[in-house]
C-alpha positions in Angstrom: -23.9 17.5 -37.1 -21.0 19.7 -35.9 -18.7 17.2 -34.2 -16.7 20.0 -32.5 -19.7 20.6 -30.2 -19.2 17.1 -28.7 -15.6 16.0 -29.1 -12.8 17.4 -26.9 -9.1 16.7 -26.8 -7.7 15.2 -23.6 -4.1 14.1 -23.0 -3.3 12.7 -26.4 -6.7 11.3 -27.1 -10.2 12.5 -28.1 -13.4 12.0 -25.9 -17.1 12.6 -25.8 -19.7 11.9 -23.2 -23.0 10.0 -23.6 -26.0 9.9 -21.3 -25.5 6.1 -20.8 -23.6 3.3 -22.3 -26.7 1.2 -23.2 -26.6 -2.1 -25.0 -27.8 -0.4 -28.2 -25.1 2.3 -27.9 -22.3 -0.2 -27.3 -23.5 -2.3 -30.2 -23.2 0.7 -32.4 -19.8 2.0 -31.2 -18.0 -1.3 -31.2 -16.5 -1.9 -34.6 -17.0 -5.5 -36.0 -13.7 -5.1 -37.9 -11.7 -4.6 -34.7 -11.2 -8.1 -33.3 -10.8 -7.8 -29.5 -12.6 -6.3 -26.5 -10.7 -6.0 -23.3 -13.0 -5.6 -20.3 -10.9 -4.2 -17.4 -11.3 -4.9 -13.7 -14.8 -6.2 -14.3 -16.9 -7.0 -11.2 -19.8 -9.3 -12.0 -21.4 -8.3 -8.7 -20.4 -4.8 -7.6 -22.2 -5.2 -4.3 -20.0 -6.4 -1.4 -22.0 -9.6 -0.7 -21.4 -13.3 -0.8 -22.8 -15.1 -3.8 -22.1 -18.5 -5.4 -20.1 -18.8 -8.6 -17.8 -21.3 -10.3 -14.1 -20.6 -9.6 -10.7 -22.1 -10.2 -8.0 -21.6 -7.6 -5.1 -22.0 -10.1 -4.5 -22.2 -13.8 -5.9 -25.5 -15.2 -7.3 -26.2 -11.7 -10.5 -27.9 -10.8 -13.7 -25.8 -11.1 -15.4 -25.4 -7.7 -18.7 -23.8 -6.8 -17.9 -21.4 -4.0 -19.3 -18.3 -2.2 -17.2 -15.3 -3.2 -17.4 -11.5 -2.8 -15.4 -8.8 -4.5 -14.6 -10.9 -7.5 -12.8 -8.8 -10.1 -11.0 -9.7 -13.3 -10.0 -8.6 -16.8 -11.6 -10.4 -19.8 -10.2 -10.4 -23.3 -12.7 -11.7 -25.9 -13.4 -11.4 -29.6 -15.7 -8.6 -30.4 -18.5 -10.9 -31.7 -18.4 -12.9 -28.4 -18.4 -9.7 -26.3 -21.6 -8.6 -28.2 -23.2 -11.9 -27.2 -22.3 -11.3 -23.6 -23.4 -7.6 -23.6 -26.9 -8.1 -22.2 -25.4 -9.3 -19.0 -22.7 -6.6 -18.8 -24.3 -3.3 -19.9 -26.1 -2.5 -16.7 -22.9 -2.9 -14.6 -20.0 -0.5 -14.0 -17.3 -1.3 -16.6 -14.3 0.0 -18.6 -13.7 -1.6 -21.9 -11.1 -1.1 -24.7 -11.5 -2.3 -28.2 -8.1 -3.5 -29.5 -6.7 -4.3 -32.9 -4.5 -7.0 -31.3 -4.5 -9.1 -28.1 -3.3 -7.3 -25.0 0.1 -8.6 -23.9 0.2 -10.5 -20.7 2.6 -8.0 -19.2 0.8 -4.8 -20.3 0.9 -2.5 -17.3 -2.3 -0.4 -17.7 -2.5 0.5 -14.0 1.1 1.8 -14.0 0.8 4.1 -17.0 0.8 7.8 -16.2 -1.8 10.0 -17.8 1.0 11.7 -19.8 2.0 8.6 -21.7 -1.2 6.4 -21.5 -2.6 7.3 -25.0 0.7 6.9 -26.8 1.3 3.5 -25.1 -2.2 2.3 -25.8 -1.9 3.3 -29.5 1.3 1.3 -29.8 -0.6 -1.7 -28.4 -3.4 -1.6 -30.9 -6.0 0.6 -29.1 -9.1 1.5 -31.2 -11.4 3.0 -28.6 -12.5 2.8 -25.0 -15.7 3.3 -23.0 -16.0 3.9 -19.3 -19.4 3.5 -17.6 -19.3 4.1 -13.9 -22.8 2.6 -13.4 -25.6 1.5 -15.6 -27.8 4.5 -16.5 -25.1 7.1 -15.8 -23.0 9.4 -18.0 -20.3 7.4 -19.8 -17.1 8.5 -21.6 -16.0 7.3 -25.0 -12.4 7.8 -25.9 -10.3 7.2 -29.0 -6.8 7.8 -30.2 -8.0 9.6 -33.4 -10.7 12.2 -33.8 -12.0 10.6 -37.0 -13.1 7.5 -35.0 -15.4 9.6 -32.8 -16.6 11.7 -35.8 -17.6 8.4 -37.5 -19.4 7.2 -34.4 -21.4 10.5 -34.3 -23.1 9.4 -37.5 -24.8 6.6 -35.7 -28.4 7.0 -34.6 -27.9 5.7 -31.0 -24.8 7.8 -30.5 -26.6 11.0 -31.7 -29.5 10.3 -29.3 -27.1 9.9 -26.3 -24.2 12.3 -26.9 -23.8 15.3 -24.6 -22.3 18.6 -25.6 -18.7 19.2 -24.4 
């Protein structure tokens, strides 16, 4: 497979598109040797409606069952644990990054400009990312090194789903 048909360079990183970030695809692209997955601004219910969930109102606080809407959070978990959670996540809108080290508490992802985003992420252990706007829609896989994406293109699920650049 000629990887150049699929991979393009973008602002210090390399990207390719896939038809959909399915559970099978994510299982294939996430490296078991990279220890962390950072799920960014995850909304367990993207619809603006009230629903009941357990919440805490402060660190080490009491857990309450309450009606919430618009709940959104970052989640940092070990890759193996993320793969166990994947059946409940893969149909949602999500952005994830696989990281070689834990994300620092003060890491300012939302304040990084496009010009320095890739370099800053690399310094903080970034391995790859996947952005899926909605379950079943085109998703973008990004990595700091072309070889990472070339290796992914050897996988059966990736080859089935990848789109030409």
